N, C-alpha and C positions, 0 to 999 in steps of 0.2 A: 658341577663345581665340586672340588675336593680341597681339603686342608688337613693339616696335622692336628691330632688330638693329644694334648690340649693345644688350642690356638693361642699363639703368643705374639705380642707386638712390643717392640722396645723403641724408645726415642731418647736421645741424649738429654740428660738432666731430669728424666721422668722415670717413675717406677715402671717396671715391666708389667704389661697387661697380660694376664693369663686367664683363659676361658676354657673350661673343660666342656666338650660338646658331644661326647659319645652318647648315642641314643637319644639325643635331645632335639634333633631337627627332623621331624616327620615330613613326608612329602605332601603336606597339605598347605595349599595357598591358592591365590588367584591374582589375576591381573585384569584390570579394566582400562581401556584406552580409547582415545578419540583423536583423529587427525582432521584438522580443519584447514582446507586449502584457502588461502587468502588471494593468491594470484595463480596463474598457470604454472609458475615455477617455485612458489614458496608457500609455506603453511606452518601452522602451529600444531604441536603434539602435546597431548596430556595423557598421563598414565597414573594409575593408582595400583600399587602392589602391596600384598600382604602375605606373610607366611606365619603359620601357627608354630611358633618356636619357643621352647623352654631351654634355659641354659644352665640351671643348677638344680640341686635336689629339692629346692623350694619352688621350682618351676617359675623362676623369675629370669627375665632377660634384661641385662643392663642397658640395652639399646632398644629403641622403638622398632618393632618388626613391620611397621607401615612405611612405605616409601611413596611420595608423591613427586612426580617429575613433570616439568614443563620444558618444552624445547622448540626450536625453530628449524624447519627443514627447507633447504634450498636445493633445487634440482639444477644441475649444470651439464 
């Protein structure tokens, strides 16, 4: 994945979000997952993802670097 530095997002009626990311995202992280088949064609997916990320000089990240996802898979 790549993005511009600084990373910016804007939305109508909102202040522009600016995040300087240079040298703050190391390649340290992990993913744990589980697929649980309920039937022959469908099942549940669980995943836990984490990245060791800092976003400013105080080493604070304004969003949680942990992601938990749950999904449903259907084979057709």
